[in-house]
C-alpha positions as CSV (number, residue, x, y, z in Angstrom):
1,Q,0.0,0.0,0.0
2,V,1.4,3.4,-1.0
3,R,1.0,6.3,1.5
4,L,1.4,9.9,0.6
5,V,2.7,12.7,2.8
6,E,2.6,16.3,1.8
7,S,4.9,19.0,3.1
8,G,5.9,22.6,2.3
9,G,2.7,24.5,3.0
10,G,2.6,27.8,4.9
11,L,1.8,31.5,4.8
12,V,3.1,33.6,1.9
13,Q,2.3,37.1,0.6
14,A,0.6,37.6,-2.7
15,G,3.1,37.4,-5.5
16,G,5.3,35.0,-3.6
17,S,6.2,31.4,-4.2
18,L,5.9,28.0,-2.4
19,R,7.1,24.6,-3.2
20,L,5.1,21.6,-2.0
21,S,6.4,18.1,-1.8
22,C,4.6,14.8,-1.7
23,A,6.6,11.8,-0.5
24,A,5.3,8.4,-1.3
25,S,6.1,5.2,0.5
26,G,5.9,1.9,-1.3
27,R,7.4,0.4,-4.4
28,T,4.7,1.1,-6.9
29,F,4.8,4.9,-6.9
30,S,6.0,5.1,-10.5
31,R,2.8,3.3,-11.7
32,Y,0.7,6.2,-10.5
33,A,-0.3,9.3,-12.3
34,M,0.0,12.0,-9.7
35,G,-2.0,15.1,-9.1
36,W,-2.6,18.0,-6.8
37,F,-6.0,19.1,-5.7
38,R,-7.1,21.9,-3.4
39,Q,-10.1,22.7,-1.3
40,A,-10.9,26.1,0.0
41,P,-13.3,26.6,2.9
42,G,-16.9,26.1,1.8
43,K,-15.9,24.9,-1.6
44,E,-15.5,21.5,-3.3
45,R,-12.2,19.9,-3.8
46,E,-10.9,20.8,-7.2
47,F,-8.2,19.5,-9.6
48,V,-5.1,21.8,-9.8
49,I,-2.4,20.1,-11.8
50,G,-1.3,16.6,-12.7
51,I,1.6,14.6,-14.2
52,T,1.4,11.2,-16.0
53,W,3.1,8.2,-14.5
54,R,5.9,8.4,-16.9
55,G,6.3,12.1,-16.3
56,D,6.1,12.8,-20.0
57,S,3.0,15.0,-19.8
58,T,1.6,17.6,-17.4
59,Y,-1.8,19.1,-17.4
60,Y,-3.4,21.8,-15.3
61,A,-6.5,23.8,-14.5
62,D,-6.8,27.1,-16.3
63,S,-6.7,29.0,-13.0
64,V,-3.0,28.0,-12.4
65,K,-1.7,28.1,-16.0
66,G,1.6,29.8,-16.3
67,R,2.0,30.0,-12.5
68,F,2.2,26.4,-11.2
69,T,4.3,23.5,-12.4
70,I,4.5,19.9,-11.3
71,S,7.3,17.5,-11.5
72,R,8.2,14.0,-10.2
73,D,11.3,12.1,-9.3
74,N,10.4,8.4,-9.4
75,A,13.8,7.5,-7.9
76,K,12.9,9.5,-4.8
77,N,9.2,8.6,-4.8
78,T,8.4,12.3,-4.7
79,V,6.2,14.7,-6.6
80,Y,6.6,18.4,-6.4
81,L,4.3,21.4,-6.9
82,Q,6.0,24.7,-7.6
83,M,3.7,27.6,-7.1
84,N,4.7,31.1,-8.3
85,S,2.9,34.4,-8.5
86,L,0.5,33.2,-5.7
87,K,-2.8,34.9,-5.3
88,P,-5.1,35.1,-2.3
89,E,-7.6,32.9,-4.2
90,D,-5.0,30.2,-4.1
91,T,-5.5,29.8,-0.4
92,A,-6.7,26.3,0.3
93,V,-5.7,22.9,1.7
94,Y,-3.6,21.2,-1.0
95,Y,-3.8,17.5,-1.4
96,C,-1.5,15.2,-3.2
97,A,-3.2,12.3,-5.0
98,G,-2.3,9.2,-7.0
99,S,-4.3,7.5,-9.7
100,T,-4.0,4.1,-11.4
101,S,-6.8,4.9,-13.8
102,T,-6.4,4.0,-17.4
103,S,-7.1,7.6,-18.2
104,Y,-3.8,9.0,-19.5
105,R,-4.3,12.4,-17.8
106,P,-6.9,12.0,-15.1
107,T,-8.4,15.2,-13.7
108,S,-11.5,13.8,-12.0
109,L,-11.3,13.4,-8.3
110,R,-13.1,10.0,-8.5
111,L,-10.2,8.6,-10.6
112,Y,-7.7,9.0,-7.8
113,D,-7.1,6.1,-5.5
114,L,-4.6,7.5,-3.0
115,W,-4.7,10.7,-1.0
116,G,-2.4,12.5,1.3
117,Q,-3.6,14.3,4.5
118,G,-3.3,17.8,3.0
119,T,-1.2,20.8,3.7
120,Q,-2.5,24.3,4.2
121,V,-1.4,27.1,1.9
122,T,-2.4,30.6,2.9
123,V,-1.8,33.6,0.6
124,S,-2.2,37.0,2.2
125,S,-3.1,40.1,0.2
């Protein structure tokens, strides 16, 4: 069983940057497409950005285009989320997730099998 643990959240001013990490235990990490979701207070959890299991393609929500990037290091069982030009509306709990779906670039929450516990990101104006 693979477990996911996020780190790197915190408080940052608008326009600043943060880098989140998601460390996975288990030997099958490389088989998972990985994604980041977020959930703001009173809102549904939403897809932010993802990367295929091979790492050959990334895909993202329009709201983070040009500001967020995702990468993975399968040798270290880790996926990263680099967030630049942060805005107050990016404030949320960010969750790392893994998918074994046959979908090449899964974006739907229901296609993800594994979830981390979440890390808080707060962007002040």
